[in-house]
Structure formats: C-alpha cells, structure tokens
C-alpha positions as CSV (number, residue, x, y, z in Angstrom):
1,S,111.6,97.9,113.7
2,Q,114.4,98.5,111.5
3,D,116.3,100.5,114.2
4,D,116.8,97.3,116.8
5,A,117.2,94.8,114.3
6,V,120.3,96.7,113.3
7,E,121.3,96.8,116.8
8,G,121.2,93.9,118.0
9,I,122.6,92.7,114.5
10,L,125.1,95.0,115.2
11,G,125.5,94.2,118.9
12,D,126.1,90.1,118.7
13,Q,122.5,89.3,119.9
14,V,121.7,87.8,116.3
15,V,123.4,84.2,115.8
16,A,123.5,81.4,113.3
17,G,120.2,79.8,112.5
18,D,118.7,83.3,114.2
19,V,114.9,84.4,112.4
20,V,115.4,88.3,111.9
21,V,111.9,89.7,111.8
22,I,111.3,93.6,111.5
23,R,107.7,94.7,112.7
24,Y,105.6,97.5,111.2
25,E,107.5,99.0,108.6
26,G,104.9,98.9,105.2
27,P,103.2,100.3,103.3
28,K,100.8,102.3,106.3
29,G,103.6,100.7,109.9
30,G,106.7,102.8,108.1
31,P,105.2,105.3,106.9
32,G,106.0,104.9,103.4
33,M,107.7,100.9,103.0
34,Q,111.7,101.7,104.5
35,E,114.1,99.0,102.3
36,M,115.7,97.0,104.5
37,L,119.1,98.0,103.1
38,Y,121.1,98.6,106.4
39,P,119.7,94.8,108.4
40,T,120.6,93.3,105.1
41,S,124.5,94.6,104.9
42,Y,124.6,94.1,108.0
43,L,124.2,89.9,108.3
44,K,126.1,90.1,105.3
45,S,129.0,92.2,107.2
46,K,129.0,90.2,110.3
47,G,129.6,86.7,108.6
48,L,125.0,85.5,108.7
49,G,124.2,86.4,105.2
50,K,123.8,83.1,105.1
51,T,123.3,81.4,108.0
52,C,120.4,83.5,109.1
53,A,116.8,84.8,107.7
54,L,115.1,88.0,107.5
55,F,111.7,88.8,107.2
56,T,109.5,92.1,107.4
57,D,106.8,94.0,106.0
58,G,109.2,95.9,104.5
59,R,111.2,96.1,100.9
60,F,114.3,94.7,99.9
61,S,115.9,96.2,97.1
62,G,116.4,94.0,93.9
63,G,120.0,93.6,95.5
64,S,119.2,91.8,98.3
65,S,120.4,87.4,98.5
66,G,120.2,85.6,101.6
67,L,116.9,84.0,103.2
68,V,114.8,87.4,103.3
69,I,110.9,87.2,103.1
70,G,109.0,91.1,102.2
71,H,106.5,92.7,102.4
72,A,104.5,90.2,104.1
73,S,100.4,91.3,103.8
74,P,98.7,92.4,105.6
75,E,101.1,94.1,107.2
76,A,101.7,93.9,111.2
77,A,99.8,97.8,111.2
78,E,97.1,96.3,109.5
79,G,96.9,93.5,111.5
80,G,98.5,90.9,109.2
81,T,100.4,87.7,111.7
82,I,103.7,89.5,111.6
83,G,102.4,91.5,114.0
84,L,102.2,88.8,116.6
85,V,105.7,87.7,115.5
C-alpha cells in the first residue's frame, strides 16, 4: 500500500537502485485511484528521486518527476500482473 511504501522510504529501507512497487491503489483497489504524491515527495526528500523507480496502479499528478510508472493496467484488484510482484 501507499502507507507501507511511505513507511519504508522514511524508515530508510529504500536505497538507491530499488524499485518501489505500490499495488492495489487503482480505481477499484484504492478505491478511487489515489495520487502518489507522498511517495514521490519522500523519495525526493531522501535524495532518491533520480536513483529509484516507482511503479504503481495508482496515479500521478502532472508534477511528478523521476522514473515513475503509474496507472498500470489491469490493476492489481482486477488480477493485473502488478499484483504478482
């Protein structure tokens, strides 16, 4: 979940070269397709904005930067492959 990812980022469990996968945040899984503002902001604040990737079935605003892949479809709640990671 987004909360688990934030906890890991802030707890220094995420390091350069990691890929953070946040699943079950799509339209059905969220529900409501949460925006990934906090994880991207915290990655940047930890100096990981250019060295970590973020992959999710949630959504990003137009202000996101770095390697971010969002709105993976089909989402995890629909049996999408992101749910297997």
